[in-house]
C-alpha positions in Angstrom: 0.0 0.0 0.0 1.4 3.3 -1.0 1.5 6.5 1.0 -1.1 8.1 -1.3 -3.6 5.3 -0.6 -3.1 5.6 3.1 -3.7 9.3 3.0 -6.9 8.7 0.9 -8.2 6.2 3.5 -7.3 8.5 6.4 -9.0 11.5 4.7 -12.1 9.4 4.0 -12.2 8.3 7.7 -12.0 11.9 8.8 -14.7 13.0 6.5 -17.1 10.3 7.7 -16.4 11.1 11.4 -17.0 14.8 10.7 -20.3 14.0 9.0 -21.5 11.8 11.8 -20.5 14.5 14.4 -22.2 17.2 12.4 -25.4 15.2 12.1 -25.3 14.6 15.9 -24.9 18.3 16.6 -27.8 19.2 14.2 -30.0 16.5 15.8 -29.3 17.8 19.3 -29.9 21.4 18.3 -33.2 20.9 16.6 -34.6 18.3 19.0 -34.8 15.1 17.0 -36.7 12.5 19.0 -34.4 10.3 21.0 -31.8 13.0 21.4 -31.7 15.2 24.5 -33.4 18.6 24.1 -32.3 21.8 25.8 -33.1 21.9 29.6 -35.3 25.0 29.1 -37.7 23.1 26.8 -38.3 20.2 29.2 -41.6 20.0 31.2 -40.6 17.1 33.4 -37.7 17.1 35.9 -36.5 15.3 39.1 -36.0 18.1 41.5 -34.6 16.2 44.5 -33.9 12.6 45.6 -33.4 11.1 49.1 -32.5 7.6 50.0 -34.8 6.5 52.9 -33.7 2.9 53.0 -31.3 0.5 51.4 -33.6 0.0 48.4 -36.2 2.8 48.9 -35.9 6.3 47.5 -38.0 9.4 47.7 -38.3 11.6 44.6 -39.7 15.1 44.1 -40.8 15.2 40.5 -41.8 18.5 38.8 -44.2 18.6 35.9 -44.8 22.2 34.6 -45.1 24.1 37.9 -46.5 21.3 40.1 -44.4 18.9 42.2 -45.2 15.3 43.2 -43.7 13.2 46.0 -43.0 9.7 44.9 -41.7 6.7 46.9 -39.8 4.2 44.8 -38.7 0.7 45.9 -38.2 -2.8 44.6 -42.0 -3.5 44.7 -42.8 -0.4 42.5 -43.5 3.3 42.9 -46.2 5.0 45.0 -47.3 8.7 44.8 -47.3 9.9 48.4 -48.3 13.5 47.7 -49.4 15.4 44.7 -50.2 19.0 43.7 -47.3 20.5 45.7 -46.5 24.0 44.5 -42.9 24.6 43.5 -40.3 26.3 45.8 -41.0 29.7 44.1 -44.5 29.7 45.6 -43.3 29.2 49.2 -40.8 32.0 48.8 -43.5 34.5 47.7 -45.2 34.6 51.1 -47.6 31.7 50.7 -46.9 28.5 52.6 -47.7 25.0 51.3 -51.1 24.9 52.9 -52.2 27.9 50.8 -52.5 30.4 53.8 -50.8 33.7 53.5 -48.0 34.3 56.0 
């Protein structure tokens, strides 16, 4: 194999890798399904987690502006509390029971 052939193969490899990387960046930017979108566009997030046992975990899950408390374990998941207002509501002078402070 001559030097020119090796350079041709190496150049082709670089071109293919650049095309794959460029396609990945375009897919990520425009939100192709299966590729992560920007964090500002997401409606669902896990706000906080807490281990309460060796195999049990508490999650605070936020969807839009409402939070839900979920207990997850080996037997499945259970919603403990729902309709919790986000942390921004408590900081504005209204506590979690809805009474003004």
